[in-house]
C-alpha positions in Angstrom: 0.0 0.0 0.0 1.5 3.3 -1.0 1.4 6.4 1.1 -1.8 8.3 0.8 0.1 11.4 -0.3 0.8 9.5 -3.5 -2.9 9.9 -4.4 -3.4 13.3 -2.9 -6.8 15.0 -3.1 -7.3 17.7 -5.6 -7.7 21.3 -4.4 -11.4 21.1 -5.2 -11.7 18.0 -3.1 -9.9 19.7 -0.3 -12.3 22.7 -0.5 -15.3 20.3 -0.5 -13.9 18.6 2.6 -13.4 21.9 4.3 -17.0 22.9 3.5 -18.4 19.8 5.0 -16.1 20.1 8.1 -17.4 23.7 8.6 -21.0 22.4 8.4 -20.3 19.6 10.9 -18.6 22.1 13.3 -21.8 24.2 13.2 -23.8 21.1 14.0 -21.4 20.3 16.9 -21.8 23.9 18.3 -25.6 23.6 18.2 -25.6 20.1 19.5 -23.3 21.0 22.5 -25.5 23.9 23.4 -28.7 21.8 23.1 -27.1 19.0 25.2 -26.1 21.4 28.0 -29.4 23.3 28.0 -31.4 20.0 27.9 -29.4 18.4 30.7 -29.9 21.4 32.9 -33.6 21.8 32.3 -34.6 18.1 32.2 -32.2 16.5 34.6 -31.4 19.6 36.9 -27.7 19.0 36.2 -25.2 21.1 38.1 -22.4 22.2 35.8 -19.4 23.2 38.0 -17.5 25.1 35.2 -20.2 26.5 33.0 -18.1 29.6 32.2 -15.3 27.4 30.8 -17.7 25.4 28.6 -19.2 28.7 27.3 -15.7 29.9 26.4 -14.9 26.7 24.6 -18.1 26.6 22.6 -17.8 30.3 21.8 -14.2 29.8 20.5 -15.4 27.0 18.3 -18.2 29.1 16.9 -16.0 32.2 16.3 -13.2 30.1 14.7 -15.8 28.5 12.4 -17.2 31.9 11.4 -13.7 33.1 10.6 -12.9 29.9 8.6 -16.2 30.2 6.6 -15.4 33.7 5.5 -11.8 32.9 4.8 -12.5 29.8 2.7 -15.2 31.6 0.7 -12.8 34.5 0.0 -10.0 32.1 -1.0 -12.4 30.2 -3.3 -13.3 33.5 -5.1 -9.6 34.4 -5.5 -8.8 30.8 -6.6 -11.5 30.9 -9.3 -10.2 34.2 -10.6 -6.6 32.9 -10.8 -7.7 29.9 -12.7 -9.2 32.2 -15.3 -6.2 34.5 -15.4 -3.2 32.6 -16.6 -0.8 35.6 -16.1 -1.0 35.3 -12.3 0.8 32.6 -10.3 -1.4 30.0 -8.6 -0.2 29.0 -5.1 -2.2 26.2 -3.5 -3.1 26.2 0.1 -1.4 23.8 2.6 -4.6 21.9 3.0 -3.3 19.2 5.3 -1.9 21.8 7.7 -5.0 23.9 7.7 -7.5 21.0 8.1 -5.2 19.2 10.5 -5.0 22.3 12.8 -8.8 22.7 12.7 -9.3 19.0 13.7 -6.7 19.3 16.5 -8.6 22.3 17.8 -11.8 20.3 17.8 -10.1 17.4 19.6 -8.7 19.8 22.3 -12.2 21.5 22.6 -13.8 18.1 23.2 -11.2 17.3 25.7 -11.8 20.6 27.5 -15.6 20.0 27.6 -15.1 16.5 28.9 -12.6 17.8 31.5 -15.4 19.9 33.1 -18.1 17.2 32.8 -16.8 14.0 34.3 -14.0 13.0 32.0 -14.2 9.3 30.9 -17.4 9.0 33.0 -19.1 11.1 30.3 -20.3 8.9 27.5 -19.7 11.7 25.0 -16.1 10.8 25.0 -17.1 8.5 22.1 -17.1 11.6 19.9 -13.3 11.3 19.9 -13.8 8.4 17.4 -15.9 10.7 15.2 -13.1 13.2 15.1 -10.6 10.5 14.2 -12.8 9.3 11.4 -12.9 12.8 9.9 -9.1 12.9 10.2 -8.7 9.7 8.2 -11.1 10.9 5.5 -9.6 14.4 5.1 -5.9 14.2 6.0 -2.9 12.1 4.9 -1.7 9.1 6.9 1.0 10.9 8.9 -1.4 13.6 10.1 -4.1 11.1 11.0 -1.8 8.9 13.1 -0.3 11.9 14.8 -3.7 13.2 15.9 -4.6 9.6 17.0 -1.6 9.6 19.4 -2.6 13.1 20.7 -6.2 11.9 21.2 -5.0 8.9 23.2 -2.8 11.2 25.3 -5.7 13.5 26.0 -7.9 10.6 27.0 -5.2 9.4 29.4 -5.0 12.9 30.8 -8.8 12.9 31.4 -8.4 9.7 33.4 -5.6 11.3 35.4 -7.6 14.5 36.2 -11.1 15.8 35.6 -14.0 17.5 37.4 -16.5 15.1 38.8 -20.2 15.3 38.1 -22.6 13.6 40.4 -25.1 12.8 37.6 -22.3 11.2 35.5 -20.6 9.2 38.2 -19.8 5.7 36.9 -17.4 5.0 39.7 -14.2 5.8 37.8 -12.3 8.1 40.0 -9.3 10.2 38.8 -5.9 8.5 38.9 -4.6 11.5 40.8 -7.1 11.1 43.7 -6.5 7.3 43.9 -2.7 7.7 43.5 -2.6 4.5 41.5 -3.7 3.0 38.2 -6.6 0.5 38.8 -7.5 -2.3 36.4 -10.6 -0.4 35.2 -8.4 2.6 34.3 -5.9 0.5 32.5 -8.6 -1.6 30.7 -10.5 1.5 29.5 -7.3 3.2 28.3 -6.2 0.1 26.4 -9.7 -0.4 24.9 -9.8 3.3 23.9 -6.3 3.2 22.3 -7.1 -0.1 20.5 -10.4 1.1 19.1 -9.0 4.4 18.0 -6.0 2.8 16.3 -8.2 0.2 14.6 -10.5 2.9 13.3 -7.6 4.9 12.0 -5.9 1.9 10.4 -8.9 0.7 8.5 -10.1 4.2 7.6 -6.8 5.2 6.2 -6.6 2.0 4.2 -10.1 2.6 2.9 -9.4 6.2 1.9 -6.1 5.2 0.3 -8.0 2.7 -1.9 -10.6 5.2 -2.7 -7.9 7.8 -3.8 -6.2 5.1 -5.9 -9.4 4.3 -7.6 -10.1 8.0 -8.2 -6.6 8.4 -9.6 -7.2 5.4 -11.9 -10.5 6.8 -13.0 -9.1 10.2 -13.8 -6.2 8.6 -15.7 -8.6 6.5 -17.7 -10.7 9.5 -18.5 -7.6 11.4 -19.6 -6.6 8.5 -21.8 -10.1 8.3 -23.3 -10.1 12.1 -23.9 -6.8 11.7 -25.7 -8.2 8.9 -27.8 -11.2 11.0 -28.7 -8.9 13.9 -29.7 -6.8 11.6 -31.9 -10.0 10.2 -33.5 -11.1 13.7 -34.2 -7.7 14.5 -35.7 -7.9 11.4 -37.9 -11.3 12.4 -39.1 -10.1 16.0 -39.8 -7.0 14.6 -41.6 -9.1 12.3 -43.8 -11.6 15.1 -44.6 -8.8 17.6 -45.4 -7.0 15.1 -47.6 -10.3 14.4 -49.5 -11.1 18.1 -50.0 -7.5 19.1 -51.1 -6.9 16.1 -53.4 -9.0 17.5 -56.3 -7.6 21.0 -56.4 -4.1 19.8 -56.0 -4.5 17.3 -58.8 -5.9 20.1 -61.0 -2.9 22.3 -60.2 -0.5 19.4 -60.9 -2.1 18.8 -64.3 -1.9 22.5 -65.3 1.7 22.7 -64.0 2.6 19.6 -66.0 1.0 21.1 -69.2 3.0 24.3 -68.7 6.2 22.2 -68.3 5.5 20.3 -71.5 4.7 23.5 -73.4 8.0 25.0 -72.3 9.8 21.8 -73.3 8.3 21.9 -76.8 8.5 25.7 -77.3 11.2 27.1 -75.1 10.4 30.8 -74.3 12.9 33.4 -75.4 11.8 36.4 -73.2 14.1 37.8 -70.5 14.0 35.7 -67.3 12.5 32.7 -69.0 14.9 30.3 -67.2 13.7 31.6 -63.8 10.1 31.0 -64.9 10.9 27.4 -65.9 12.7 26.8 -62.6 9.6 28.1 -60.8 7.3 25.7 -62.7 9.6 22.8 -61.8 9.5 24.0 -58.1 5.7 24.1 -58.2 5.7 20.5 -59.5 8.0 19.3 -56.8 6.1 21.0 -54.1 2.8 19.6 -55.4 4.3 16.1 -55.3 5.4 16.8 -51.7 1.9 18.0 -50.7 0.4 14.8 -52.2 2.8 12.7 -50.2 1.8 14.6 -47.0 -1.9 14.1 -47.7 -1.3 10.4 -48.2 0.3 10.2 -44.8 -2.0 12.5 -42.8 -4.2 9.7 -41.4 -1.2 7.8 -39.9 0.4 11.1 -38.9 -2.6 11.7 -36.7 -1.2 9.1 -34.4 -3.4 6.1 -35.2 -1.4 4.4 -38.0 -4.7 3.2 -39.4 -4.4 -0.2 -41.0 -0.6 -0.4 -40.6 0.6 -3.9 -39.5 2.9 -4.5 -36.6 6.3 -5.7 -38.0 9.6 -6.8 -36.6 12.3 -4.1 -37.4 15.7 -3.3 -36.1 16.4 -0.2 -34.0 18.6 1.0 -36.8 15.7 0.9 -39.3 13.6 2.9 -36.9 16.3 5.5 -36.5 17.0 5.9 -40.2 13.3 6.0 -41.0 12.8 8.8 -38.4 15.5 11.0 -40.1 14.4 10.3 -43.7 13.0 13.4 -45.5 13.9 15.9 -42.7 14.5 19.5 -43.6 18.0 20.1 -42.2 19.0 16.5 -42.1 22.6 17.4 -42.4 22.6 19.0 -39.0 21.5 15.8 -37.2 24.3 13.7 -35.7 23.1 10.2 -35.1 25.0 7.8 -32.8 23.9 4.2 -32.2 25.5 1.2 -30.5 26.4 -1.8 -32.7 23.6 -3.8 -31.2 21.1 -1.5 -32.8 21.7 -3.2 -36.1 20.7 -6.6 -34.6 18.1 -5.9 -31.9 14.6 -6.0 -33.2 11.3 -4.6 -31.8 7.7 -5.1 -33.0 6.2 -1.8 -34.0 4.3 0.0 -36.7 7.3 1.4 -38.5 5.6 4.2 -40.4 3.6 5.6 -37.5 6.5 5.4 -35.0 9.1 6.9 -37.4 6.7 9.8 -38.3 6.2 10.5 -34.6 9.9 10.5 -34.0 10.6 12.6 -37.2 8.4 15.3 -35.8 10.4 15.4 -32.6 13.7 15.7 -34.4 12.2 18.4 -36.7 11.2 20.3 -33.6 14.7 20.1 -32.4 16.1 21.4 -35.7 13.6 24.3 -35.8 14.3 25.2 -32.1 17.8 26.3 -33.1 17.9 28.7 -36.1 21.7 28.5 -36.2 23.7 25.8 -38.0 24.6 24.1 -34.7 24.1 20.3 -34.7 21.2 18.4 -33.2 22.2 15.2 -31.4 20.3 12.0 -31.5 21.8 9.3 -29.2 20.4 5.8 -29.2 21.0 3.7 -26.1 19.6 0.6 -24.5 19.1 0.5 -20.7 17.3 -2.1 -18.7 15.2 -3.5 -21.5 14.3 -0.1 -22.8 15.6 1.6 -26.0 16.1 5.3 -25.6 16.4 8.0 -28.3 17.8 11.1 -26.7 17.1 14.1 -29.0 19.0 17.2 -27.9 19.1 20.7 -29.4 21.1 23.8 -28.5 18.3 26.3 -28.9 16.8 28.8 -26.6 14.9 26.2 -24.4 11.5 26.5 -22.8 10.3 28.1 -19.6 8.6 25.9 -16.9 5.2 27.3 -18.0 5.9 26.4 -21.7 7.2 23.0 -20.7 4.1 22.2 -18.7 1.9 22.8 -21.8 4.2 21.4 -24.5 2.2 18.2 -24.9 -1.2 19.9 -25.3 -2.7 19.7 -28.8 -2.4 22.9 -30.8 0.0 24.5 -28.4 3.3 25.6 -30.0 6.3 27.8 -29.2 7.0 28.4 -32.8 6.1 31.7 -34.6 2.6 31.9 -36.2 2.4 29.9 -39.4 5.4 27.7 -38.6 3.7 24.9 -36.6 0.4 23.5 -35.6 1.4 22.3 -32.1 0.6 18.7 -32.7 4.0 17.0 -33.0 4.6 16.2 -29.3 0.9 15.4 -28.6 0.8 12.9 -31.5 4.2 11.4 -30.7 3.2 10.8 -27.0 0.0 9.0 -28.1 1.9 6.8 -30.5 4.5 5.9 -27.9 1.8 5.3 -25.2 0.1 2.8 -27.5 3.4 0.9 -27.8 3.9 0.8 -24.1 6.5 3.6 -24.3 6.8 7.2 -23.2 8.3 10.6 -23.9 10.3 12.6 -21.3 11.1 16.3 -22.0 13.6 18.4 -20.1 14.3 22.0 -21.0 16.2 24.9 -19.5 16.0 28.5 -20.9 19.3 29.3 -22.6 20.5 25.7 -22.6 18.2 23.9 -25.1 15.8 21.0 -24.8 16.3 17.2 -24.5 13.5 14.9 -25.5 13.9 11.2 -24.6 11.8 8.6 -26.4 11.4 5.4 -24.4 10.4 2.2 -26.2 10.3 -1.2 -24.4 12.6 -3.9 -26.0 9.6 -6.1 -26.4 7.5 -3.3 -28.0 3.9 -4.3 -28.4 0.8 -2.3 -29.1 -1.4 -2.1 -25.9 
């Protein structure tokens, strides 16, 4: 079982917990007042330290009023910061805040019991309610710490408390007896055992619930990514269909112009430049047709592509094929890369990696080299793609895998390369790690299991 902090609650969940805690504290204040008034009126109870009880209940009410106003104000500011990306968002130390509130409630209950019979008062059972709330709202360390404090407070009540005739169960204070009797010891052991069992099982239960919530959120995120990829595939197919006809028409016209120039070479000034421009149009049209033919697989799905056994060297070479600026890429591979084989969709994977290398080339407008180092570590093949560009800030790095987010100038990128590459690698059981420092460049590490297999 992992620590509960591994599956920490979200800020919204913490705020929801705080809201319910405040409501329960108001119920506790009203219940305490009703219990005191009812016992005095119905049972003619003599309360020896009514002023102390009034102070404790008033402090609880005032602190709850302050926390209600503070949490509401924090929520309004937090909502505003979420809408304003230019301002920093600093989360509250929720475990500390809720932990201190629950410690205060535990001490308040101890003070009330101290003035009304101590362990003779059956309301000491509300210690267990407080511990259950701790297990639900706090991490494991805080919960066990408050449990130890609660046991210590209960032991203190057994040592000293104010007696009440109406609540006399025959359990005198240890101080007045000057020894620890068997009932004292038995009650303390029973209390400590019950509180520890409650905390143990409640923390395990909340850990499991948090793990399930984490798994559900992760599954939802993966499904959302799949939906985005499906939408991109549909968009790619539609775009290819719509552009195929006009591109074909342009290609035919350009070819006719080429043939006309070949049969009847023009003799006007600058004719050679015009002929070169026509040849350039033809070559660029062929390139556009090739891009359209690959758009569906470039959307990350590699639709219909079979899984094949290829060497690591084949993947590396295919990833660099057709790159703009290929001469700047320095590829290093171990000798084993020519022998070791993995089962992958070669076209989809190579296109995903090609986009990452192209990003590295574009990140550095100078002629400095881009390094691609292939390594094998603990049954995982790694492609380390490193540029010497400007690098990315932490804010840019946190968003780099979002679809349609790009750090390139307008018109030079759609912001899909990293997003699509991550999804291709995820389907193969791999991953992408990105590290970047402003002024020092970016390093992208592609991780692919040796026994690569589509999940």
